[in-house]
N, CA, C and O atoms as a Maestro MAE file, in Angstrom:
{
 s_m_m2io_version
 :::
 2.0.0
}

f_m_ct {
 s_m_title
 :::
 protein
 m_atom[256] {
  # First column is atom index #
  i_m_mmod_type
  r_m_x_coord
  r_m_y_coord
  r_m_z_coord
  i_m_residue_number
  s_m_chain_name
  s_m_pdb_residue_name
  s_m_pdb_atom_name
  i_m_atomic_number
  :::
  1 25 0.869 -1.000 0.033 1 A "UNK " " N  " 7
  2 3 -0.049 -0.101 -0.062 1 A "UNK " " CA " 6
  3 2 0.755 1.332 0.284 1 A "UNK " " C  " 6
  4 15 1.725 1.429 1.035 1 A "UNK " " O  " 8
  5 25 0.087 2.446 -0.473 2 A "UNK " " N  " 7
  6 3 0.791 3.470 -0.912 2 A "UNK " " CA " 6
  7 2 1.300 4.254 0.718 2 A "UNK " " C  " 6
  8 15 0.408 4.811 1.358 2 A "UNK " " O  " 8
  9 25 2.124 4.247 1.044 3 A "UNK " " N  " 7
  10 3 1.677 5.362 1.868 3 A "UNK " " CA " 6
  11 2 2.473 6.902 2.437 3 A "UNK " " C  " 6
  12 15 2.515 7.636 3.424 3 A "UNK " " O  " 8
  13 25 3.030 6.766 1.063 4 A "UNK " " N  " 7
  14 3 4.332 8.510 0.660 4 A "UNK " " CA " 6
  15 2 3.580 8.658 -1.144 4 A "UNK " " C  " 6
  16 15 3.940 7.934 -2.072 4 A "UNK " " O  " 8
  17 25 2.561 9.707 -1.250 5 A "UNK " " N  " 7
  18 3 1.991 9.367 -2.517 5 A "UNK " " CA " 6
  19 2 3.118 10.434 -3.396 5 A "UNK " " C  " 6
  20 15 3.460 10.182 -4.552 5 A "UNK " " O  " 8
  21 25 3.622 11.681 -2.605 6 A "UNK " " N  " 7
  22 3 5.006 12.433 -3.056 6 A "UNK " " CA " 6
  23 2 6.031 11.738 -3.612 6 A "UNK " " C  " 6
  24 15 6.401 12.074 -4.737 6 A "UNK " " O  " 8
  25 25 6.589 10.798 -3.030 7 A "UNK " " N  " 7
  26 3 7.656 9.519 -3.285 7 A "UNK " " CA " 6
  27 2 7.898 8.407 -3.565 7 A "UNK " " C  " 6
  28 15 8.955 7.778 -3.500 7 A "UNK " " O  " 8
  29 25 6.450 7.998 -4.039 8 A "UNK " " N  " 7
  30 3 6.131 6.650 -3.892 8 A "UNK " " CA " 6
  31 2 6.559 5.448 -3.113 8 A "UNK " " C  " 6
  32 15 6.834 4.318 -3.518 8 A "UNK " " O  " 8
  33 25 6.554 5.883 -2.052 9 A "UNK " " N  " 7
  34 3 7.203 4.604 -1.177 9 A "UNK " " CA " 6
  35 2 5.888 3.900 -0.648 9 A "UNK " " C  " 6
  36 15 4.831 4.526 -0.562 9 A "UNK " " O  " 8
  37 25 5.999 2.636 -0.317 10 A "UNK " " N  " 7
  38 3 4.856 2.086 -0.063 10 A "UNK " " CA " 6
  39 2 5.195 1.013 1.302 10 A "UNK " " C  " 6
  40 15 6.372 0.663 1.387 10 A "UNK " " O  " 8
  41 25 4.309 0.524 2.276 11 A "UNK " " N  " 7
  42 3 4.756 0.197 3.367 11 A "UNK " " CA " 6
  43 2 5.840 -0.814 3.015 11 A "UNK " " C  " 6
  44 15 6.633 -0.989 3.940 11 A "UNK " " O  " 8
  45 25 6.035 -1.400 2.104 12 A "UNK " " N  " 7
  46 3 7.225 -2.149 1.836 12 A "UNK " " CA " 6
  47 2 8.486 -1.546 1.653 12 A "UNK " " C  " 6
  48 15 9.429 -2.336 1.673 12 A "UNK " " O  " 8
  49 25 8.683 -0.669 1.525 13 A "UNK " " N  " 7
  50 3 10.057 0.110 1.327 13 A "UNK " " CA " 6
  51 2 10.257 0.497 2.619 13 A "UNK " " C  " 6
  52 15 11.416 0.692 2.985 13 A "UNK " " O  " 8
  53 25 8.974 0.707 3.698 14 A "UNK " " N  " 7
  54 3 8.737 1.432 4.953 14 A "UNK " " CA " 6
  55 2 9.862 0.381 5.614 14 A "UNK " " C  " 6
  56 15 10.963 0.629 6.107 14 A "UNK " " O  " 8
  57 25 9.037 -1.100 5.402 15 A "UNK " " N  " 7
  58 3 9.200 -2.943 5.924 15 A "UNK " " CA " 6
  59 2 11.120 -2.837 6.046 15 A "UNK " " C  " 6
  60 15 11.890 -3.046 6.983 15 A "UNK " " O  " 8
  61 25 11.308 -2.464 4.773 16 A "UNK " " N  " 7
  62 3 12.571 -3.348 4.217 16 A "UNK " " CA " 6
  63 2 13.676 -2.179 4.487 16 A "UNK " " C  " 6
  64 15 14.813 -2.641 4.583 16 A "UNK " " O  " 8
  65 25 13.568 -0.510 4.655 17 A "UNK " " N  " 7
  66 3 14.345 0.072 5.568 17 A "UNK " " CA " 6
  67 2 14.207 -0.217 7.005 17 A "UNK " " C  " 6
  68 15 14.809 0.624 7.672 17 A "UNK " " O  " 8
  69 25 13.578 -1.185 7.760 18 A "UNK " " N  " 7
  70 3 13.499 -0.867 8.697 18 A "UNK " " CA " 6
  71 2 14.806 -2.109 9.071 18 A "UNK " " C  " 6
  72 15 15.861 -1.990 9.694 18 A "UNK " " O  " 8
  73 25 14.144 -3.344 8.349 19 A "UNK " " N  " 7
  74 3 14.921 -4.595 8.192 19 A "UNK " " CA " 6
  75 2 16.469 -4.324 7.727 19 A "UNK " " C  " 6
  76 15 17.392 -5.138 7.760 19 A "UNK " " O  " 8
  77 25 16.504 -3.034 7.309 20 A "UNK " " N  " 7
  78 3 18.720 -2.508 7.294 20 A "UNK " " CA " 6
  79 2 18.471 -1.856 8.321 20 A "UNK " " C  " 6
  80 15 19.335 -0.979 8.300 20 A "UNK " " O  " 8
  81 25 17.800 -1.689 9.295 21 A "UNK " " N  " 7
  82 3 18.576 -1.039 10.554 21 A "UNK " " CA " 6
  83 2 17.526 0.543 10.834 21 A "UNK " " C  " 6
  84 15 17.192 1.086 11.887 21 A "UNK " " O  " 8
  85 25 17.256 0.887 9.459 22 A "UNK " " N  " 7
  86 3 16.350 2.070 10.063 22 A "UNK " " CA " 6
  87 2 15.409 2.516 11.254 22 A "UNK " " C  " 6
  88 15 14.356 1.879 11.218 22 A "UNK " " O  " 8
  89 25 15.468 3.346 12.215 23 A "UNK " " N  " 7
  90 3 14.329 3.180 12.984 23 A "UNK " " CA " 6
  91 2 13.625 4.626 13.119 23 A "UNK " " C  " 6
  92 15 12.638 4.790 13.835 23 A "UNK " " O  " 8
  93 25 14.111 5.468 12.507 24 A "UNK " " N  " 7
  94 3 13.140 6.896 12.254 24 A "UNK " " CA " 6
  95 2 13.009 7.332 10.843 24 A "UNK " " C  " 6
  96 15 13.722 7.335 9.840 24 A "UNK " " O  " 8
  97 25 11.966 7.652 11.128 25 A "UNK " " N  " 7
  98 3 11.501 8.326 9.838 25 A "UNK " " CA " 6
  99 2 12.175 8.933 8.464 25 A "UNK " " C  " 6
  100 15 11.985 8.750 7.261 25 A "UNK " " O  " 8
  101 25 13.098 9.784 9.286 26 A "UNK " " N  " 7
  102 3 13.965 10.329 8.963 26 A "UNK " " CA " 6
  103 2 15.239 9.207 7.936 26 A "UNK " " C  " 6
  104 15 15.861 9.327 6.881 26 A "UNK " " O  " 8
  105 25 15.117 8.322 8.854 27 A "UNK " " N  " 7
  106 3 16.243 7.304 8.951 27 A "UNK " " CA " 6
  107 2 15.806 6.394 7.190 27 A "UNK " " C  " 6
  108 15 16.494 5.983 6.256 27 A "UNK " " O  " 8
  109 25 14.549 6.425 7.446 28 A "UNK " " N  " 7
  110 3 13.414 5.303 6.258 28 A "UNK " " CA " 6
  111 2 13.561 6.296 4.617 28 A "UNK " " C  " 6
  112 15 13.708 5.779 3.510 28 A "UNK " " O  " 8
  113 25 13.456 7.961 4.940 29 A "UNK " " N  " 7
  114 3 13.237 8.599 4.238 29 A "UNK " " CA " 6
  115 2 15.179 8.671 3.229 29 A "UNK " " C  " 6
  116 15 15.374 8.645 2.014 29 A "UNK " " O  " 8
  117 25 16.355 8.771 4.514 30 A "UNK " " N  " 7
  118 3 17.348 8.948 3.548 30 A "UNK " " CA " 6
  119 2 17.520 7.557 3.018 30 A "UNK " " C  " 6
  120 15 17.980 7.483 1.878 30 A "UNK " " O  " 8
  121 25 17.259 6.540 3.586 31 A "UNK " " N  " 7
  122 3 17.339 5.414 3.332 31 A "UNK " " CA " 6
  123 2 17.494 5.111 1.693 31 A "UNK " " C  " 6
  124 15 18.416 4.750 0.962 31 A "UNK " " O  " 8
  125 25 15.480 5.605 1.444 32 A "UNK " " N  " 7
  126 3 15.676 5.466 -0.011 32 A "UNK " " CA " 6
  127 2 15.792 6.913 -0.546 32 A "UNK " " C  " 6
  128 15 14.861 7.111 -1.328 32 A "UNK " " O  " 8
  129 25 16.460 7.822 -0.437 33 A "UNK " " N  " 7
  130 3 16.993 8.902 -1.024 33 A "UNK " " CA " 6
  131 2 16.185 9.600 -1.328 33 A "UNK " " C  " 6
  132 15 16.302 10.140 -2.428 33 A "UNK " " O  " 8
  133 25 14.902 9.927 -0.417 34 A "UNK " " N  " 7
  134 3 14.074 11.637 -0.685 34 A "UNK " " CA " 6
  135 2 14.400 12.012 0.243 34 A "UNK " " C  " 6
  136 15 15.337 11.863 1.027 34 A "UNK " " O  " 8
  137 25 13.227 12.749 0.107 35 A "UNK " " N  " 7
  138 3 12.971 14.076 1.069 35 A "UNK " " CA " 6
  139 2 11.409 14.067 1.641 35 A "UNK " " C  " 6
  140 15 10.475 13.580 1.003 35 A "UNK " " O  " 8
  141 25 11.294 14.619 2.808 36 A "UNK " " N  " 7
  142 3 9.223 14.987 2.919 36 A "UNK " " CA " 6
  143 2 9.033 16.112 2.055 36 A "UNK " " C  " 6
  144 15 9.700 17.145 2.123 36 A "UNK " " O  " 8
  145 25 8.160 15.903 1.284 37 A "UNK " " N  " 7
  146 3 7.367 16.589 0.803 37 A "UNK " " CA " 6
  147 2 5.901 17.338 1.364 37 A "UNK " " C  " 6
  148 15 5.991 18.365 2.038 37 A "UNK " " O  " 8
  149 25 4.810 16.856 1.095 38 A "UNK " " N  " 7
  150 3 3.588 17.714 1.923 38 A "UNK " " CA " 6
  151 2 3.540 16.958 3.530 38 A "UNK " " C  " 6
  152 15 2.851 17.519 4.382 38 A "UNK " " O  " 8
  153 25 4.266 15.724 3.886 39 A "UNK " " N  " 7
  154 3 4.292 15.782 5.072 39 A "UNK " " CA " 6
  155 2 3.372 14.899 5.861 39 A "UNK " " C  " 6
  156 15 3.507 14.577 7.041 39 A "UNK " " O  " 8
  157 25 2.491 14.584 5.097 40 A "UNK " " N  " 7
  158 3 0.818 13.812 5.237 40 A "UNK " " CA " 6
  159 2 1.390 12.307 5.501 40 A "UNK " " C  " 6
  160 15 0.592 11.451 5.883 40 A "UNK " " O  " 8
  161 25 2.665 11.997 5.316 41 A "UNK " " N  " 7
  162 3 3.259 10.353 5.069 41 A "UNK " " CA " 6
  163 2 3.638 10.105 6.458 41 A "UNK " " C  " 6
  164 15 3.792 8.985 6.944 41 A "UNK " " O  " 8
  165 25 3.784 11.250 7.085 42 A "UNK " " N  " 7
  166 3 5.173 11.026 8.215 42 A "UNK " " CA " 6
  167 2 4.248 10.090 9.319 42 A "UNK " " C  " 6
  168 15 4.734 9.094 9.854 42 A "UNK " " O  " 8
  169 25 3.124 10.461 9.531 43 A "UNK " " N  " 7
  170 3 2.481 9.078 10.603 43 A "UNK " " CA " 6
  171 2 2.146 8.287 10.135 43 A "UNK " " C  " 6
  172 15 1.679 7.518 10.975 43 A "UNK " " O  " 8
  173 25 2.064 7.897 9.145 44 A "UNK " " N  " 7
  174 3 2.006 6.677 8.239 44 A "UNK " " CA " 6
  175 2 3.311 6.123 8.630 44 A "UNK " " C  " 6
  176 15 3.356 5.673 9.775 44 A "UNK " " O  " 8
  177 25 3.928 6.086 8.222 45 A "UNK " " N  " 7
  178 3 5.948 5.900 7.782 45 A "UNK " " CA " 6
  179 2 6.136 5.764 9.649 45 A "UNK " " C  " 6
  180 15 6.840 4.873 10.124 45 A "UNK " " O  " 8
  181 25 5.497 6.642 10.419 46 A "UNK " " N  " 7
  182 3 5.966 6.146 11.782 46 A "UNK " " CA " 6
  183 2 5.101 4.436 12.213 46 A "UNK " " C  " 6
  184 15 5.699 3.362 12.285 46 A "UNK " " O  " 8
  185 25 3.916 4.605 12.392 47 A "UNK " " N  " 7
  186 3 3.363 3.939 12.687 47 A "UNK " " CA " 6
  187 2 3.576 2.389 11.966 47 A "UNK " " C  " 6
  188 15 3.239 1.328 12.491 47 A "UNK " " O  " 8
  189 25 4.199 2.543 10.681 48 A "UNK " " N  " 7
  190 3 4.386 1.043 10.056 48 A "UNK " " CA " 6
  191 2 6.130 0.935 10.808 48 A "UNK " " C  " 6
  192 15 6.546 -0.204 11.017 48 A "UNK " " O  " 8
  193 25 6.875 1.907 11.101 49 A "UNK " " N  " 7
  194 3 7.501 1.421 11.360 49 A "UNK " " CA " 6
  195 2 7.731 0.868 12.909 49 A "UNK " " C  " 6
  196 15 8.633 0.197 13.409 49 A "UNK " " O  " 8
  197 25 6.795 1.313 13.320 50 A "UNK " " N  " 7
  198 3 6.584 0.840 14.953 50 A "UNK " " CA " 6
  199 2 5.324 -0.559 15.071 50 A "UNK " " C  " 6
  200 15 4.914 -0.995 16.146 50 A "UNK " " O  " 8
  201 25 4.947 -1.001 13.880 51 A "UNK " " N  " 7
  202 3 4.321 -2.367 13.462 51 A "UNK " " CA " 6
  203 2 5.269 -3.036 13.294 51 A "UNK " " C  " 6
  204 15 5.358 -4.147 13.816 51 A "UNK " " O  " 8
  205 25 6.122 -2.572 12.598 52 A "UNK " " N  " 7
  206 3 7.205 -4.133 12.178 52 A "UNK " " CA " 6
  207 2 8.435 -3.887 12.831 52 A "UNK " " C  " 6
  208 15 9.436 -4.135 12.158 52 A "UNK " " O  " 8
  209 25 8.654 -3.332 14.319 53 A "UNK " " N  " 7
  210 3 9.934 -3.624 15.518 53 A "UNK " " CA " 6
  211 2 9.033 -4.175 16.057 53 A "UNK " " C  " 6
  212 15 9.349 -5.350 16.244 53 A "UNK " " O  " 8
  213 25 7.844 -3.909 16.495 54 A "UNK " " N  " 7
  214 3 6.476 -4.227 17.279 54 A "UNK " " CA " 6
  215 2 6.673 -5.826 17.106 54 A "UNK " " C  " 6
  216 15 7.117 -6.577 17.975 54 A "UNK " " O  " 8
  217 25 6.253 -6.191 15.809 55 A "UNK " " N  " 7
  218 3 6.178 -7.840 15.474 55 A "UNK " " CA " 6
  219 2 7.489 -8.593 14.998 55 A "UNK " " C  " 6
  220 15 7.374 -9.788 14.725 55 A "UNK " " O  " 8
  221 25 9.098 -7.799 14.843 56 A "UNK " " N  " 7
  222 3 10.310 -8.049 15.319 56 A "UNK " " CA " 6
  223 2 10.483 -8.515 16.581 56 A "UNK " " C  " 6
  224 15 11.005 -9.554 16.984 56 A "UNK " " O  " 8
  225 25 9.938 -7.541 17.195 57 A "UNK " " N  " 7
  226 3 10.661 -8.086 18.230 57 A "UNK " " CA " 6
  227 2 9.962 -9.422 19.082 57 A "UNK " " C  " 6
  228 15 10.478 -10.028 20.022 57 A "UNK " " O  " 8
  229 25 8.562 -9.690 18.417 58 A "UNK " " N  " 7
  230 3 7.772 -10.373 19.342 58 A "UNK " " CA " 6
  231 2 8.424 -12.013 18.260 58 A "UNK " " C  " 6
  232 15 8.530 -13.122 18.784 58 A "UNK " " O  " 8
  233 25 8.691 -11.791 17.073 59 A "UNK " " N  " 7
  234 3 9.656 -13.079 16.617 59 A "UNK " " CA " 6
  235 2 10.671 -13.442 17.136 59 A "UNK " " C  " 6
  236 15 11.029 -14.553 16.747 59 A "UNK " " O  " 8
  237 25 11.519 -12.820 18.108 60 A "UNK " " N  " 7
  238 3 13.064 -12.523 18.303 60 A "UNK " " CA " 6
  239 2 12.736 -13.175 19.882 60 A "UNK " " C  " 6
  240 15 13.518 -14.076 20.186 60 A "UNK " " O  " 8
  241 25 11.847 -12.892 20.767 61 A "UNK " " N  " 7
  242 3 11.314 -12.757 21.708 61 A "UNK " " CA " 6
  243 2 11.444 -14.858 22.290 61 A "UNK " " C  " 6
  244 15 11.067 -15.783 21.570 61 A "UNK " " O  " 8
  245 25 12.077 -15.018 23.732 62 A "UNK " " N  " 7
  246 3 12.115 -16.550 23.795 62 A "UNK " " CA " 6
  247 2 10.872 -16.747 24.263 62 A "UNK " " C  " 6
  248 15 10.376 -15.868 24.968 62 A "UNK " " O  " 8
  249 25 10.301 -17.671 24.028 63 A "UNK " " N  " 7
  250 3 9.191 -18.583 24.150 63 A "UNK " " CA " 6
  251 2 9.062 -18.622 25.443 63 A "UNK " " C  " 6
  252 15 10.109 -18.525 26.082 63 A "UNK " " O  " 8
  253 25 7.948 -18.753 26.101 64 A "UNK " " N  " 7
  254 3 7.661 -18.994 27.639 64 A "UNK " " CA " 6
  255 2 7.033 -20.008 27.967 64 A "UNK " " C  " 6
  256 15 6.792 -20.229 29.153 64 A "UNK " " O  " 8
  :::
 }
 m_bond[255] {
  # First column is bond index #
  i_m_from
  i_m_to
  i_m_order
  :::
  1 1 2 1
  2 2 3 1
  3 3 4 2
  4 3 5 1
  5 5 6 1
  6 6 7 1
  7 7 8 2
  8 7 9 1
  9 9 10 1
  10 10 11 1
  11 11 12 2
  12 11 13 1
  13 13 14 1
  14 14 15 1
  15 15 16 2
  16 15 17 1
  17 17 18 1
  18 18 19 1
  19 19 20 2
  20 19 21 1
  21 21 22 1
  22 22 23 1
  23 23 24 2
  24 23 25 1
  25 25 26 1
  26 26 27 1
  27 27 28 2
  28 27 29 1
  29 29 30 1
  30 30 31 1
  31 31 32 2
  32 31 33 1
  33 33 34 1
  34 34 35 1
  35 35 36 2
  36 35 37 1
  37 37 38 1
  38 38 39 1
  39 39 40 2
  40 39 41 1
  41 41 42 1
  42 42 43 1
  43 43 44 2
  44 43 45 1
  45 45 46 1
  46 46 47 1
  47 47 48 2
  48 47 49 1
  49 49 50 1
  50 50 51 1
  51 51 52 2
  52 51 53 1
  53 53 54 1
  54 54 55 1
  55 55 56 2
  56 55 57 1
  57 57 58 1
  58 58 59 1
  59 59 60 2
  60 59 61 1
  61 61 62 1
  62 62 63 1
  63 63 64 2
  64 63 65 1
  65 65 66 1
  66 66 67 1
  67 67 68 2
  68 67 69 1
  69 69 70 1
  70 70 71 1
  71 71 72 2
  72 71 73 1
  73 73 74 1
  74 74 75 1
  75 75 76 2
  76 75 77 1
  77 77 78 1
  78 78 79 1
  79 79 80 2
  80 79 81 1
  81 81 82 1
  82 82 83 1
  83 83 84 2
  84 83 85 1
  85 85 86 1
  86 86 87 1
  87 87 88 2
  88 87 89 1
  89 89 90 1
  90 90 91 1
  91 91 92 2
  92 91 93 1
  93 93 94 1
  94 94 95 1
  95 95 96 2
  96 95 97 1
  97 97 98 1
  98 98 99 1
  99 99 100 2
  100 99 101 1
  101 101 102 1
  102 102 103 1
  103 103 104 2
  104 103 105 1
  105 105 106 1
  106 106 107 1
  107 107 108 2
  108 107 109 1
  109 109 110 1
  110 110 111 1
  111 111 112 2
  112 111 113 1
  113 113 114 1
  114 114 115 1
  115 115 116 2
  116 115 117 1
  117 117 118 1
  118 118 119 1
  119 119 120 2
  120 119 121 1
  121 121 122 1
  122 122 123 1
  123 123 124 2
  124 123 125 1
  125 125 126 1
  126 126 127 1
  127 127 128 2
  128 127 129 1
  129 129 130 1
  130 130 131 1
  131 131 132 2
  132 131 133 1
  133 133 134 1
  134 134 135 1
  135 135 136 2
  136 135 137 1
  137 137 138 1
  138 138 139 1
  139 139 140 2
  140 139 141 1
  141 141 142 1
  142 142 143 1
  143 143 144 2
  144 143 145 1
  145 145 146 1
  146 146 147 1
  147 147 148 2
  148 147 149 1
  149 149 150 1
  150 150 151 1
  151 151 152 2
  152 151 153 1
  153 153 154 1
  154 154 155 1
  155 155 156 2
  156 155 157 1
  157 157 158 1
  158 158 159 1
  159 159 160 2
  160 159 161 1
  161 161 162 1
  162 162 163 1
  163 163 164 2
  164 163 165 1
  165 165 166 1
  166 166 167 1
  167 167 168 2
  168 167 169 1
  169 169 170 1
  170 170 171 1
  171 171 172 2
  172 171 173 1
  173 173 174 1
  174 174 175 1
  175 175 176 2
  176 175 177 1
  177 177 178 1
  178 178 179 1
  179 179 180 2
  180 179 181 1
  181 181 182 1
  182 182 183 1
  183 183 184 2
  184 183 185 1
  185 185 186 1
  186 186 187 1
  187 187 188 2
  188 187 189 1
  189 189 190 1
  190 190 191 1
  191 191 192 2
  192 191 193 1
  193 193 194 1
  194 194 195 1
  195 195 196 2
  196 195 197 1
  197 197 198 1
  198 198 199 1
  199 199 200 2
  200 199 201 1
  201 201 202 1
  202 202 203 1
  203 203 204 2
  204 203 205 1
  205 205 206 1
  206 206 207 1
  207 207 208 2
  208 207 209 1
  209 209 210 1
  210 210 211 1
  211 211 212 2
  212 211 213 1
  213 213 214 1
  214 214 215 1
  215 215 216 2
  216 215 217 1
  217 217 218 1
  218 218 219 1
  219 219 220 2
  220 219 221 1
  221 221 222 1
  222 222 223 1
  223 223 224 2
  224 223 225 1
  225 225 226 1
  226 226 227 1
  227 227 228 2
  228 227 229 1
  229 229 230 1
  230 230 231 1
  231 231 232 2
  232 231 233 1
  233 233 234 1
  234 234 235 1
  235 235 236 2
  236 235 237 1
  237 237 238 1
  238 238 239 1
  239 239 240 2
  240 239 241 1
  241 241 242 1
  242 242 243 1
  243 243 244 2
  244 243 245 1
  245 245 246 1
  246 246 247 1
  247 247 248 2
  248 247 249 1
  249 249 250 1
  250 250 251 1
  251 251 252 2
  252 251 253 1
  253 253 254 1
  254 254 255 1
  255 255 256 2
  :::
 }
}
């Protein structure tokens, strides 16, 4: 799903950047070589990063 129409970033692009170690919106944008335009995407990118980080932490957590 497109999160940033100005730069053509999708949720897949955000997850890819997060998997490469980016933990901030600024890092995601820098990873893809773009800059924010209108800014409407920033909350969506931030939420996608949080969701990805949370799910990655759950996969790595030891089973109890």
